[in-house]
C-alpha positions in Angstrom: 0.0 0.0 0.0 3.0 2.3 0.1 3.8 5.2 2.4 0.2 5.8 3.5 -0.3 2.1 4.4 2.3 2.5 7.2 2.0 6.2 8.1 -0.7 8.5 9.4 -2.1 11.5 7.5 -0.3 13.7 10.1 3.0 11.9 9.2 2.3 12.6 5.6 1.6 16.3 6.1 4.5 16.7 8.4 6.8 15.2 5.8 5.4 17.7 3.2 5.9 20.6 5.6 9.5 19.5 6.3 10.3 19.2 2.6 8.8 22.6 1.9 10.8 24.1 4.8 14.0 22.5 3.6 13.4 23.7 0.0 12.8 27.2 1.2 15.8 27.3 3.5 18.1 25.9 0.7 17.0 28.2 -2.1 19.9 29.9 -3.8 18.4 33.4 -4.2 21.3 34.7 -6.2 20.9 31.9 -8.7 17.2 32.7 -8.9 18.0 36.4 -9.5 20.4 35.5 -12.2 17.9 33.2 -13.9 15.2 35.9 -13.8 17.7 38.4 -15.3 18.5 35.9 -18.1 14.7 35.4 -18.7 14.4 39.1 -19.3 17.6 39.5 -21.3 17.2 36.5 -23.7 14.5 36.7 -26.4 14.7 33.0 -27.1 14.3 30.7 -24.0 14.1 26.9 -23.9 13.5 24.7 -20.8 13.9 20.9 -21.0 14.1 17.9 -18.7 13.4 14.2 -18.4 10.5 12.6 -16.6 9.3 14.7 -13.6 11.7 17.6 -14.4 10.0 18.0 -17.9 6.8 18.6 -16.0 8.5 21.4 -14.2 9.7 22.8 -17.6 6.1 22.7 -18.9 4.8 24.3 -15.7 7.4 27.1 -16.2 6.3 27.5 -19.8 2.7 27.9 -18.7 3.4 30.4 -15.9 5.7 32.5 -18.0 3.2 32.4 -20.9 0.5 33.9 -18.6 2.9 36.8 -18.0 3.7 37.3 -21.7 7.1 35.5 -21.9 6.8 32.6 -24.3 9.4 29.8 -24.1 10.0 26.5 -25.9 9.8 23.1 -24.2 9.1 19.6 -25.6 8.3 16.3 -23.9 10.0 14.3 -26.7 13.7 13.9 -25.8 14.9 13.6 -29.4 13.2 16.9 -30.2 14.8 18.4 -27.2 18.2 17.3 -28.4 17.5 18.6 -31.9 16.4 22.0 -30.6 19.5 22.3 -28.5 21.8 21.3 -31.4 20.3 24.1 -33.5 20.2 26.7 -30.7 22.5 29.7 -31.0 24.3 31.8 -28.4 21.2 34.1 -28.3 19.1 31.2 -26.8 18.9 30.7 -23.1 18.8 27.0 -22.4 17.6 25.7 -19.0 17.8 22.1 -18.0 15.6 21.2 -15.1 17.2 18.7 -12.8 15.5 15.5 -11.7 16.9 15.0 -8.2 15.3 13.0 -5.4 16.2 13.1 -1.7 16.6 10.0 0.5 12.8 9.9 1.0 12.3 9.6 -2.7 10.8 13.1 -3.0 11.7 15.5 -5.7 14.2 18.3 -4.7 
């Protein structure tokens, strides 16, 4: 039954709270600032990843689109590679990492 079969709902919510707290405490604000500056500076932006990290790239695409910044992403890994091969120095390329902590949760 997985995690919920051997843990309470309180355990589950506590784990989520701890993960959110750790994520917030470990944010690299300078890196975020540099990324935002790059988003503004580059006209062409592409964000790619594999598996769960591609979902983050798609989410970024949607959220930026709502704010008038349109970026390229693609779920197909061969199309990602093709795009990257043809990208020039005027294209900001962002690879979203797919890291998991020891609990198996995305970082």
